[in-house]
N, C-alpha and C positions, 0 to 999 in steps of 0.2 A: 507528378505520380506522386505528390506527398513528400510531406521533411523527412519521414524516414523510412523511405521505401525498402523492403525488403531486410531492413533491421531485424531479428528476432526480438519478441519483446514479453519477455515472461512477470504474466501480472498474478501477484498472491493478494487469494480475494476477490478474487475478477467475476464473482459472478453472481456480486449483488453488489449495491451501495455506491457509494464513487471506485469503490473497482472497478465499477463493471463499466459508467463511465468512463473511467482512462479507456480502458479499455477498448470501449469504441472508439475515444479518441484518436487512440491511436489507430486504428485498424483503416481510419477517415482516412489518414496522413501514410498510407504506404505498410505499415509497419505483418509483419505475420506476424500474429498472436495466439499466447496461449496462455489460457486461464486456470488458474484453479481455485476450486470449494472444499467446504468441507463434508456437508455429509447431504446436501441436497439435490439430485441427478434431477429435480424438475428446473429446480433454477440452474445448473450446468447447460442442460438442455435449451434453458431461453435464451441465455447469455448466449450461447453458440447462435440460435436463429438468429440473432440480434446482429451479429456481428460479420453472416452470411448475408444478411438482409443489407447492411452496411454496404456491405463489399459490391453488391452488385447496384446501388446507389450512386457510387460511385464512379461505376462505370466498370470496376474487374471482374475478373472472369474467374466465382466462388473458387470452382477448385483447384484455381494457382493457387487464390491467394493464402491456403495449409493452415488455416484457423485452428486450434484446435484446443481442449479441455481435459480434465479428468477430477477425481478426487480426491483429498488427500486432508483427514480428521487431525491434526495437529497438538500434542498435547495430554493432561486428563485420562481420567479412568483409559477411556476408548478411543483414544487417538495415539498415534505413532509419537515417541520420542522426539526429539527437536533434532536429535543427527541421523534418526532413520526416515525420516521424513525429510529431511534436505537433500540426502543422498538417492531418496528415489525417485524427488521429480525432478534432480537435474541427469538420472537416471533415464527420462523419459521424452526429455527436451533439448532441442542444440542447443549449447552455449550463447546464453541472451548474448545480445550487445545491450541490452534494455529491459532492467532488472525493477520493477514497482510491489513493494510491498503495502498493499491498502489493506489490513491485517492487522489486527491483533483484539483479543478476548480480554472485556471492559468486569471488571465489579467491584460492586459498591460498597466498599465496609468500611468500619472505622477501624483507625490499625490498629487499637485494645484489643480488638477484636478478630482481627487479621490471625490467620494460625501459619503454622507450617506449611500444612498444604496450600493455602489461599496462597503466599507469596513464591509457592516453588512452581504452581500453575504458570503466575500472569510472570514471572520473568521469566520461565522459560519460552513461553510467547510472545512473548514482547520486549524481548532485546537478546536471551541465548539464540534464538531461530534467526530470529532478522541477523544477527553477528555472525555464526556460522555458515551464511547465506553468501552473505555481503563479503568475506572469507572464499569460501568458495566459486565464483564468480571474478576475483578483482582479477587476476591473474590473466586469464584467458583474453583481458577485455585488454590491458595493458599494453598484452600483446599485437592483439589486432590495433591499438593504439585511436581508441573511441569504445566509450562504456558511457550509458546513463543508469545511475542507480538512486530512485525515488523511497525514503523509507518514510514510514507515517505516523505522527504521532497523535496526542490527545489537544485536545482542548488548554490549553493554557499548560502545556508540558514540556512551551521551547525555551523556559532560561526557571533557575531552580525555585523552587518556595513551597508552601508547602499545602497540604491536601486532607480539609474535616473525613473524606468519608474511602478516600481513593489512594490515599498512597502508597499502594504496593502497587499500583497499573501506574501513576504519576512518576514513584519514583524510574519503573522499567523505562515508561515513553520518557521523557526525561535522557535519560542516559541515549535516547539514539542521537542524541544530538556530537556527542562528545564521537560515536562513530561513524558517523557523518562526515565528520572535520580528520579523523583520524585516514580514514579514506579518499578524501583528499588533497589530507599533505604528502600522503602515499603512491598518489594516483596522478596527483593532476598533470604532473609535466608533462605523464603518456594521452594528455584527451578523455580523460576519466570523470567527469564528479558526479559527485552525492552530495543530495540535498535533503531537508527534512520539512514534510509540511504538516503544521497540525490545524485539522481541522474545528470551525468554530462550532456550532451546536446544528447537525444538520437532517433535517428530514430524508431519510430512505424509506423502502420499502419492511425495514426490520425493528421501525421507531411505532411504539404503540402511541394510542391517543394522549397518556398523562405524560409522557415524551416532548410526544409538540405542542401540547398546552405552553411547557416549561422550557421546549425551547422559544416558542412566539416571545414568550414574558419577560425571557433574560437577553435575549438580545437588540442592542437599542433601535435596531431598527422595525421594532416590530412582528419581524417575521425568522423564519428559521431561514437559512441554508440549503440549496439543493447540490444534488452529486453532481446533477451540468459544468454549476458558478466552479465549484473545484476543481473539476476536470479541465476546467483551463486554464486551469493555474496553474496543474499538471504541465498539461503539454507547456505550455511557456518556458516551466522551469528546466523539463526536460527537452529543449531549442535551444537555448541557450545555454553555450560553455561558461562562461564570464560568472554564473551563480556556482559556486561549486564551495561546499562546506557550512552552508546556510542553512542554519531553522527559520522557518519562514509560518507563522500564524497567518489564518485565511480564515477568521471568526466576524469579521465584520465589527471589532469591538467587544465582544462580551466578558464583562464581569462577571469570574462565578469563582 
């Protein structure tokens, strides 16, 4: 039946890239998956079709699997505030047993040119929204005596360091480590884990040709990572209760 049979899994950013690969992996192990996306109905429809196909291939009835998804744009002038987005998402889904936040806008800009709007947007989306989501689901997980939370940092944001052109993004993503360790400290004894994965340079459908070249050049192995490689680590971390409060680089040893 799978390691997560019947568990309710919510994947923020589950309509593309690493998030979609993680959603498919969880569905393949029996979870009832809800994915959210930003603004692309086409990408949402494709992800839901893949979840349905995966359920059929696993020999389960897709109508009973209960997979679902919806769009929710977060932050910026066109999106909901983190508070409103979190409230909307949690109104639409059952209380999640598994929460994966595989999302967080990236912006490359020198520190001396980063304005107040840039700081607000990157902090609100990359640490404020995850913080609200973790706080919102933690109580129910503690009461159930089981829960899994996985946050996504950025490349090389697993430790305090300086960034030449991504200071605001790096600041927010680095703070996820404190959030995860705090959740683990407060809820670990109740069977809840919270960890951070920091993926390396990964080729997804969002990567432009120039980015793909950069990914190959910077990776010691001479190739970019792919979403499925990261998703395998996601499943291993979610399955293992001994991994809690960890910040885990999955980057092939890249140095940037």
